[in-house]
Each structure stands twice: as C-alpha cells, then as structure tokens.
Biopython code that builds the backbone (N, CA, C, O; Angstrom):
import numpy as np
from Bio.PDB.StructureBuilder import StructureBuilder

atoms = [
    (1, "MET", "N", (1.349, -68.037, 177.818)),
    (1, "MET", "CA", (0.327, -67.939, 176.766)),
    (1, "MET", "C", (0.481, -69.131, 175.860)),
    (1, "MET", "O", (1.598, -69.535, 175.536)),
    (2, "THR", "N", (-0.627, -69.695, 175.452)),
    (2, "THR", "CA", (-0.651, -70.883, 174.590)),
    (2, "THR", "C", (-1.096, -70.485, 173.184)),
    (2, "THR", "O", (-2.006, -69.672, 173.022)),
    (3, "THR", "N", (-0.468, -71.046, 172.196)),
    (3, "THR", "CA", (-0.843, -70.848, 170.788)),
    (3, "THR", "C", (-1.707, -72.010, 170.363)),
    (3, "THR", "O", (-1.384, -73.170, 170.617)),
    (4, "VAL", "N", (-2.832, -71.679, 169.699)),
    (4, "VAL", "CA", (-3.743, -72.707, 169.241)),
    (4, "VAL", "C", (-3.902, -72.543, 167.742)),
    (4, "VAL", "O", (-4.093, -71.436, 167.239)),
    (5, "GLU", "N", (-3.821, -73.665, 167.036)),
    (5, "GLU", "CA", (-4.038, -73.686, 165.598)),
    (5, "GLU", "C", (-5.362, -74.372, 165.335)),
    (5, "GLU", "O", (-5.620, -75.461, 165.848)),
    (6, "ILE", "N", (-6.198, -73.737, 164.536)),
    (6, "ILE", "CA", (-7.458, -74.342, 164.169)),
    (6, "ILE", "C", (-7.601, -74.381, 162.649)),
    (6, "ILE", "O", (-7.042, -73.558, 161.925)),
    (7, "LYS", "N", (-8.368, -75.365, 162.198)),
    (7, "LYS", "CA", (-8.642, -75.513, 160.769)),
    (7, "LYS", "C", (-10.095, -75.205, 160.532)),
    (7, "LYS", "O", (-10.979, -75.813, 161.136)),
    (8, "LEU", "N", (-10.337, -74.273, 159.665)),
    (8, "LEU", "CA", (-11.725, -73.884, 159.333)),
    (8, "LEU", "C", (-11.882, -73.924, 157.798)),
    (8, "LEU", "O", (-10.919, -73.735, 157.054)),
    (9, "PRO", "N", (-13.094, -74.169, 157.364)),
    (9, "PRO", "CA", (-13.333, -74.065, 155.906)),
    (9, "PRO", "C", (-13.003, -72.597, 155.498)),
    (9, "PRO", "O", (-13.248, -71.660, 156.258)),
    (10, "ASP", "N", (-12.448, -72.436, 154.293)),
    (10, "ASP", "CA", (-12.061, -71.109, 153.882)),
    (10, "ASP", "C", (-13.152, -70.072, 153.990)),
    (10, "ASP", "O", (-12.908, -68.939, 154.403)),
    (11, "SER", "N", (-14.363, -70.466, 153.614)),
    (11, "SER", "CA", (-15.454, -69.455, 153.689)),
    (11, "SER", "C", (-15.745, -69.040, 155.105)),
    (11, "SER", "O", (-16.031, -67.868, 155.351)),
    (12, "VAL", "N", (-15.684, -69.949, 156.037)),
    (12, "VAL", "CA", (-15.901, -69.623, 157.431)),
    (12, "VAL", "C", (-14.754, -68.724, 157.954)),
    (12, "VAL", "O", (-14.997, -67.761, 158.681)),
    (13, "ALA", "N", (-13.538, -69.045, 157.583)),
    (13, "ALA", "CA", (-12.398, -68.291, 158.005)),
    (13, "ALA", "C", (-12.491, -66.835, 157.481)),
    (13, "ALA", "O", (-12.196, -65.882, 158.202)),
    (14, "ARG", "N", (-12.905, -66.699, 156.222)),
    (14, "ARG", "CA", (-13.053, -65.343, 155.639)),
    (14, "ARG", "C", (-14.108, -64.538, 156.397)),
    (14, "ARG", "O", (-13.888, -63.382, 156.756)),
    (15, "GLU", "N", (-15.267, -65.177, 156.634)),
    (15, "GLU", "CA", (-16.322, -64.475, 157.350)),
    (15, "GLU", "C", (-15.924, -64.112, 158.781)),
    (15, "GLU", "O", (-16.217, -63.024, 159.277)),
    (16, "ALA", "N", (-15.250, -65.058, 159.421)),
    (16, "ALA", "CA", (-14.816, -64.789, 160.810)),
    (16, "ALA", "C", (-13.797, -63.651, 160.854)),
    (16, "ALA", "O", (-13.844, -62.784, 161.726)),
    (17, "LYS", "N", (-12.895, -63.678, 159.907)),
    (17, "LYS", "CA", (-11.889, -62.586, 159.868)),
    (17, "LYS", "C", (-12.529, -61.285, 159.571)),
    (17, "LYS", "O", (-12.183, -60.276, 160.185)),
    (18, "LYS", "N", (-13.471, -61.257, 158.635)),
    (18, "LYS", "CA", (-14.195, -60.001, 158.256)),
    (18, "LYS", "C", (-14.977, -59.477, 159.498)),
    (18, "LYS", "O", (-15.105, -58.267, 159.680)),
    (19, "ALA", "N", (-15.487, -60.385, 160.333)),
    (19, "ALA", "CA", (-16.263, -59.994, 161.482)),
    (19, "ALA", "C", (-15.378, -59.667, 162.671)),
    (19, "ALA", "O", (-15.872, -59.276, 163.728)),
    (20, "GLY", "N", (-14.065, -59.827, 162.500)),
    (20, "GLY", "CA", (-13.111, -59.522, 163.611)),
    (20, "GLY", "C", (-13.079, -60.584, 164.673)),
    (20, "GLY", "O", (-12.737, -60.312, 165.824)),
    (21, "LEU", "N", (-13.436, -61.803, 164.293)),
    (21, "LEU", "CA", (-13.469, -62.877, 165.264)),
    (21, "LEU", "C", (-12.197, -63.701, 165.394)),
    (21, "LEU", "O", (-12.117, -64.607, 166.223)),
    (22, "LEU", "N", (-11.210, -63.384, 164.574)),
    (22, "LEU", "CA", (-9.989, -64.173, 164.577)),
    (22, "LEU", "C", (-8.839, -63.522, 165.329)),
    (22, "LEU", "O", (-7.755, -64.101, 165.406)),
    (23, "ASP", "N", (-9.046, -62.324, 165.890)),
    (23, "ASP", "CA", (-7.954, -61.724, 166.701)),
    (23, "ASP", "C", (-8.026, -62.350, 168.082)),
    (23, "ASP", "O", (-9.061, -62.881, 168.483)),
    (24, "ALA", "N", (-6.904, -62.280, 168.811)),
    (24, "ALA", "CA", (-6.794, -62.981, 170.095)),
    (24, "ALA", "C", (-7.852, -62.594, 171.108)),
    (24, "ALA", "O", (-8.407, -63.493, 171.741)),
    (25, "PRO", "N", (-8.180, -61.304, 171.313)),
    (25, "PRO", "CA", (-9.241, -60.981, 172.257)),
    (25, "PRO", "C", (-10.586, -61.564, 171.897)),
    (25, "PRO", "O", (-11.331, -61.992, 172.778)),
    (26, "ALA", "N", (-10.910, -61.588, 170.626)),
    (26, "ALA", "CA", (-12.186, -62.109, 170.175)),
    (26, "ALA", "C", (-12.250, -63.619, 170.359)),
    (26, "ALA", "O", (-13.273, -64.140, 170.805)),
    (27, "VAL", "N", (-11.191, -64.322, 170.029)),
    (27, "VAL", "CA", (-11.138, -65.760, 170.196)),
    (27, "VAL", "C", (-11.217, -66.097, 171.684)),
    (27, "VAL", "O", (-11.928, -67.024, 172.073)),
    (28, "GLU", "N", (-10.491, -65.349, 172.519)),
    (28, "GLU", "CA", (-10.578, -65.613, 173.963)),
    (28, "GLU", "C", (-12.014, -65.432, 174.447)),
    (28, "GLU", "O", (-12.511, -66.243, 175.228)),
    (29, "LYS", "N", (-12.681, -64.380, 173.992)),
    (29, "LYS", "CA", (-14.063, -64.143, 174.393)),
    (29, "LYS", "C", (-14.941, -65.297, 173.995)),
    (29, "LYS", "O", (-15.794, -65.721, 174.775)),
    (30, "VAL", "N", (-14.756, -65.819, 172.796)),
    (30, "VAL", "CA", (-15.557, -66.977, 172.332)),
    (30, "VAL", "C", (-15.341, -68.171, 173.240)),
    (30, "VAL", "O", (-16.300, -68.832, 173.638)),
    (31, "PHE", "N", (-14.088, -68.454, 173.572)),
    (31, "PHE", "CA", (-13.787, -69.596, 174.439)),
    (31, "PHE", "C", (-14.337, -69.415, 175.837)),
    (31, "PHE", "O", (-14.902, -70.341, 176.420)),
    (32, "ARG", "N", (-14.163, -68.189, 176.381)),
    (32, "ARG", "CA", (-14.721, -67.938, 177.737)),
    (32, "ARG", "C", (-16.207, -68.122, 177.804)),
    (32, "ARG", "O", (-16.730, -68.689, 178.764)),
    (33, "GLU", "N", (-16.909, -67.636, 176.767)),
    (33, "GLU", "CA", (-18.337, -67.747, 176.713)),
    (33, "GLU", "C", (-18.744, -69.231, 176.579)),
    (33, "GLU", "O", (-19.712, -69.656, 177.209)),
    (34, "ALA", "N", (-18.038, -69.998, 175.792)),
    (34, "ALA", "CA", (-18.357, -71.403, 175.624)),
    (34, "ALA", "C", (-18.130, -72.149, 176.962)),
    (34, "ALA", "O", (-18.920, -73.012, 177.346)),
    (35, "LEU", "N", (-17.039, -71.796, 177.651)),
    (35, "LEU", "CA", (-16.790, -72.426, 178.959)),
    (35, "LEU", "C", (-17.835, -72.088, 179.981)),
    (35, "LEU", "O", (-18.247, -72.932, 180.776)),
    (36, "ARG", "N", (-18.274, -70.811, 179.954)),
    (36, "ARG", "CA", (-19.362, -70.390, 180.851)),
    (36, "ARG", "C", (-20.629, -71.167, 180.597)),
    (36, "ARG", "O", (-21.262, -71.656, 181.532)),
    (37, "LYS", "N", (-21.003, -71.283, 179.339)),
    (37, "LYS", "CA", (-22.204, -72.009, 178.942)),
    (37, "LYS", "C", (-22.116, -73.469, 179.371)),
    (37, "LYS", "O", (-23.094, -74.045, 179.847)),
    (38, "GLN", "N", (-20.925, -74.069, 179.198)),
    (38, "GLN", "CA", (-20.729, -75.446, 179.590)),
    (38, "GLN", "C", (-20.898, -75.603, 181.109)),
    (38, "GLN", "O", (-21.509, -76.564, 181.577)),
    (39, "ALA", "N", (-20.355, -74.659, 181.860)),
    (39, "ALA", "CA", (-20.477, -74.725, 183.323)),
    (39, "ALA", "C", (-21.950, -74.585, 183.756)),
    (39, "ALA", "O", (-22.416, -75.289, 184.652)),
    (40, "VAL", "N", (-22.649, -73.684, 183.114)),
    (40, "VAL", "CA", (-24.055, -73.486, 183.408)),
    (40, "VAL", "C", (-24.851, -74.749, 183.097)),
    (40, "VAL", "O", (-25.720, -75.160, 183.867)),
    (41, "GLY", "N", (-24.537, -75.358, 181.950)),
    (41, "GLY", "CA", (-25.196, -76.611, 181.585)),
    (41, "GLY", "C", (-24.939, -77.723, 182.573)),
    (41, "GLY", "O", (-25.840, -78.486, 182.919)),
    (42, "GLU", "N", (-23.716, -77.808, 183.019)),
    (42, "GLU", "CA", (-23.390, -78.835, 184.053)),
    (42, "GLU", "C", (-24.116, -78.557, 185.359)),
    (42, "GLU", "O", (-24.572, -79.486, 186.025)),
    (43, "LEU", "N", (-24.230, -77.267, 185.738)),
    (43, "LEU", "CA", (-24.974, -76.945, 186.935)),
    (43, "LEU", "C", (-26.426, -77.344, 186.834)),
    (43, "LEU", "O", (-26.979, -77.922, 187.769)),
    (44, "PHE", "N", (-27.054, -77.041, 185.706)),
    (44, "PHE", "CA", (-28.441, -77.405, 185.554)),
    (44, "PHE", "C", (-28.636, -78.920, 185.472)),
    (44, "PHE", "O", (-29.659, -79.441, 185.915)),
    (45, "ALA", "N", (-27.678, -79.607, 184.918)),
    (45, "ALA", "CA", (-27.724, -81.075, 184.875)),
    (45, "ALA", "C", (-27.680, -81.653, 186.318)),
    (45, "ALA", "O", (-28.422, -82.566, 186.682)),
    (46, "ALA", "N", (-26.785, -81.073, 187.086)),
    (46, "ALA", "CA", (-26.680, -81.498, 188.515)),
    (46, "ALA", "C", (-27.981, -81.202, 189.251)),
    (46, "ALA", "O", (-28.456, -82.039, 190.019)),
    (47, "LEU", "N", (-28.554, -80.045, 189.035)),
    (47, "LEU", "CA", (-29.844, -79.727, 189.653)),
    (47, "LEU", "C", (-30.945, -80.664, 189.247)),
    (47, "LEU", "O", (-31.778, -81.044, 190.070)),
    (48, "ASP", "N", (-30.962, -81.045, 187.980)),
    (48, "ASP", "CA", (-31.963, -82.031, 187.541)),
    (48, "ASP", "C", (-31.776, -83.372, 188.223)),
    (48, "ASP", "O", (-32.750, -84.042, 188.565)),
    (49, "GLU", "N", (-30.522, -83.765, 188.422)),
    (49, "GLU", "CA", (-30.262, -85.035, 189.145)),
    (49, "GLU", "C", (-30.717, -84.940, 190.598)),
    (49, "GLU", "O", (-31.261, -85.896, 191.151)),
    (50, "ILE", "N", (-30.495, -83.809, 191.194)),
    (50, "ILE", "CA", (-30.928, -83.644, 192.608)),
    (50, "ILE", "C", (-32.433, -83.677, 192.685)),
    (50, "ILE", "O", (-33.001, -84.310, 193.576)),
    (51, "GLN", "N", (-33.086, -83.000, 191.757)),
    (51, "GLN", "CA", (-34.581, -83.005, 191.770)),
    (51, "GLN", "C", (-35.114, -84.411, 191.539)),
    (51, "GLN", "O", (-36.135, -84.790, 192.113)),
    (52, "ALA", "N", (-34.439, -85.179, 190.713)),
    (52, "ALA", "CA", (-34.937, -86.553, 190.463)),
    (52, "ALA", "C", (-34.846, -87.434, 191.685)),
    (52, "ALA", "O", (-35.509, -88.470, 191.741)),
    (53, "LEU", "N", (-34.044, -87.057, 192.670)),
    (53, "LEU", "CA", (-33.942, -87.869, 193.906)),
    (53, "LEU", "C", (-35.160, -87.745, 194.785)),
    (53, "LEU", "O", (-35.383, -88.569, 195.672)),
    (54, "LYS", "N", (-35.961, -86.702, 194.540)),
    (54, "LYS", "CA", (-37.200, -86.471, 195.289)),
    (54, "LYS", "C", (-36.928, -86.424, 196.804)),
    (54, "LYS", "O", (-37.641, -87.054, 197.585)),
    (55, "LEU", "N", (-35.898, -85.677, 197.206)),
    (55, "LEU", "CA", (-35.572, -85.542, 198.577)),
    (55, "LEU", "C", (-36.538, -84.593, 199.261)),
    (55, "LEU", "O", (-37.001, -83.643, 198.630)),
    (56, "PRO", "N", (-36.858, -84.814, 200.528)),
    (56, "PRO", "CA", (-37.740, -83.889, 201.218)),
    (56, "PRO", "C", (-37.002, -82.543, 201.422)),
    (56, "PRO", "O", (-35.780, -82.511, 201.566)),
    (57, "PRO", "N", (-37.775, -81.435, 201.431)),
    (57, "PRO", "CA", (-37.100, -80.154, 201.629)),
    (57, "PRO", "C", (-36.457, -80.070, 203.018)),
    (57, "PRO", "O", (-36.915, -80.698, 203.973)),
    (58, "MET", "N", (-35.396, -79.288, 203.100)),
    (58, "MET", "CA", (-34.690, -79.107, 204.391)),
    (58, "MET", "C", (-35.203, -77.828, 205.050)),
    (58, "MET", "O", (-35.528, -76.851, 204.375)),
    (59, "SER", "N", (-35.269, -77.855, 206.370)),
    (59, "SER", "CA", (-35.617, -76.668, 207.118)),
    (59, "SER", "C", (-34.417, -75.734, 207.149)),
    (59, "SER", "O", (-33.297, -76.146, 206.847)),
    (60, "GLU", "N", (-34.650, -74.469, 207.516)),
    (60, "GLU", "CA", (-33.572, -73.521, 207.642)),
    (60, "GLU", "C", (-32.515, -73.998, 208.647)),
    (60, "GLU", "O", (-31.314, -73.818, 208.445)),
    (61, "GLU", "N", (-33.004, -74.618, 209.747)),
    (61, "GLU", "CA", (-32.109, -75.120, 210.768)),
    (61, "GLU", "C", (-31.193, -76.257, 210.212)),
    (61, "GLU", "O", (-29.997, -76.307, 210.499)),
    (62, "GLU", "N", (-31.799, -77.150, 209.417)),
    (62, "GLU", "CA", (-31.006, -78.227, 208.822)),
    (62, "GLU", "C", (-29.963, -77.672, 207.847)),
    (62, "GLU", "O", (-28.828, -78.148, 207.806)),
    (63, "ILE", "N", (-30.343, -76.694, 207.089)),
    (63, "ILE", "CA", (-29.429, -76.073, 206.116)),
    (63, "ILE", "C", (-28.281, -75.416, 206.886)),
    (63, "ILE", "O", (-27.113, -75.584, 206.537)),
    (64, "GLN", "N", (-28.629, -74.664, 207.942)),
    (64, "GLN", "CA", (-27.603, -74.014, 208.744)),
    (64, "GLN", "C", (-26.634, -75.052, 209.399)),
    (64, "GLN", "O", (-25.426, -74.829, 209.475)),
    (65, "ALA", "N", (-27.196, -76.158, 209.854)),
    (65, "ALA", "CA", (-26.350, -77.195, 210.457)),
    (65, "ALA", "C", (-25.404, -77.775, 209.429)),
    (65, "ALA", "O", (-24.255, -78.065, 209.761)),
    (66, "GLU", "N", (-25.840, -77.956, 208.191)),
    (66, "GLU", "CA", (-24.938, -78.443, 207.130)),
    (66, "GLU", "C", (-23.843, -77.442, 206.861)),
    (66, "GLU", "O", (-22.683, -77.829, 206.714)),
    (67, "ILE", "N", (-24.173, -76.168, 206.792)),
    (67, "ILE", "CA", (-23.213, -75.117, 206.558)),
    (67, "ILE", "C", (-22.180, -75.101, 207.683)),
    (67, "ILE", "O", (-20.977, -75.035, 207.428)),
    (68, "ASP", "N", (-22.652, -75.161, 208.918)),
    (68, "ASP", "CA", (-21.779, -75.150, 210.082)),
    (68, "ASP", "C", (-20.824, -76.348, 210.061)),
    (68, "ASP", "O", (-19.646, -76.212, 210.391)),
    (69, "ALA", "N", (-21.333, -77.514, 209.673)),
    (69, "ALA", "CA", (-20.517, -78.720, 209.615)),
    (69, "ALA", "C", (-19.411, -78.605, 208.589)),
    (69, "ALA", "O", (-18.274, -79.004, 208.840)),
    (70, "VAL", "N", (-19.753, -78.048, 207.410)),
    (70, "VAL", "CA", (-18.728, -77.843, 206.385)),
    (70, "VAL", "C", (-17.689, -76.869, 206.802)),
    (70, "VAL", "O", (-16.500, -77.084, 206.570)),
    (71, "ARG", "N", (-18.112, -75.791, 207.418)),
    (71, "ARG", "CA", (-17.128, -74.764, 207.894)),
    (71, "ARG", "C", (-16.247, -75.345, 208.961)),
    (71, "ARG", "O", (-15.040, -75.102, 208.948)),
    (72, "ALA", "N", (-16.799, -76.112, 209.899)),
    (72, "ALA", "CA", (-15.995, -76.741, 210.902)),
    (72, "ALA", "C", (-14.960, -77.700, 210.311)),
    (72, "ALA", "O", (-13.815, -77.750, 210.762)),
    (73, "ASP", "N", (-15.380, -78.460, 209.293)),
    (73, "ASP", "CA", (-14.463, -79.367, 208.648)),
    (73, "ASP", "C", (-13.342, -78.612, 207.907)),
    (73, "ASP", "O", (-12.196, -79.061, 207.923)),
    (74, "ARG", "N", (-13.646, -77.495, 207.271)),
    (74, "ARG", "CA", (-12.634, -76.711, 206.603)),
    (74, "ARG", "C", (-11.644, -76.118, 207.600)),
    (74, "ARG", "O", (-10.443, -76.082, 207.333)),
    (75, "ARG", "N", (-12.140, -75.652, 208.749)),
    (75, "ARG", "CA", (-11.278, -75.122, 209.800)),
    (75, "ARG", "C", (-10.322, -76.200, 210.296)),
    (75, "ARG", "O", (-9.133, -75.951, 210.494)),
    (76, "LYS", "N", (-10.864, -77.406, 210.493)),
    (76, "LYS", "CA", (-10.096, -78.534, 211.015)),
    (76, "LYS", "C", (-8.987, -78.869, 210.000)),
    (76, "LYS", "O", (-7.838, -79.077, 210.390)),
    (77, "ARG", "N", (-9.329, -78.923, 208.700)),
    (77, "ARG", "CA", (-8.319, -79.263, 207.674)),
    (77, "ARG", "C", (-7.244, -78.179, 207.585)),
    (77, "ARG", "O", (-6.068, -78.476, 207.374)),
    (78, "ALA", "N", (-7.664, -76.903, 207.750)),
    (78, "ALA", "CA", (-6.725, -75.777, 207.626)),
    (78, "ALA", "C", (-5.655, -75.832, 208.756)),
    (78, "ALA", "O", (-4.503, -75.432, 208.585)),
    (79, "ARG", "N", (-6.111, -76.347, 209.905)),
    (79, "ARG", "CA", (-5.158, -76.472, 211.061)),
    (79, "ARG", "C", (-4.242, -77.647, 210.908)),
    (79, "ARG", "O", (-3.203, -77.717, 211.565)),
    (80, "GLY", "N", (-4.608, -78.575, 210.050)),
    (80, "GLY", "CA", (-3.702, -79.722, 209.812)),
    (80, "GLY", "C", (-4.190, -80.893, 210.493)),
    (80, "GLY", "O", (-3.571, -81.955, 210.417)),
]
sb = StructureBuilder()
sb.init_structure("model")
sb.init_model(0)
sb.init_chain("A")
sb.init_seg("    ")
for serial, (resi, resn, name, xyz) in enumerate(atoms, 1):
    if name == "N":
        sb.init_residue(resn, " ", resi, " ")
    sb.init_atom(name, np.array(xyz, "f"), 0.0, 1.0, " ", f" {name:<3s}", serial, name[0])
structure = sb.get_structure()
C-alpha cells in the first residue's frame, strides 16, 4: 500500500472531509474513476486517429484472417 500526501486549500479540504471524500476508500474511488475516464479518452482519441486515416472497411473474412494471424502469432510466441 502506498501513502500519498496532497495539499489542498483549507476550504476544499474541509468540504471534502465533510463530504466523506478524504477516507481511503473514497480517495481510491476518485482515482479509479479518473483513471477510467483517462483510458476512455485515450481510446476515443485512438479511434479518431483511425477514422482520420480513411481506411476502406474490412470484410468479415478480412477481420477473421487478422484475428487468426494474431492468435497464431501468440501461440508461436507461447511455445518459444
């Protein structure tokens, strides 16, 4: 477990404490939610980049071939 020290303006600290936001479970929840939002934002940014490439759509067969290739590569790596 890691200990984190933060500095807040007194008024914010009082309000956060009154709202129950300074206990460990509440702080963990805040951090987890922020991390989730960041991950979602990064996903959407990546999707925007992909859309900007204007690639032609793939057929179901092409998608399956890509999936099969990745799986085969993972099996090969797992064997050494």
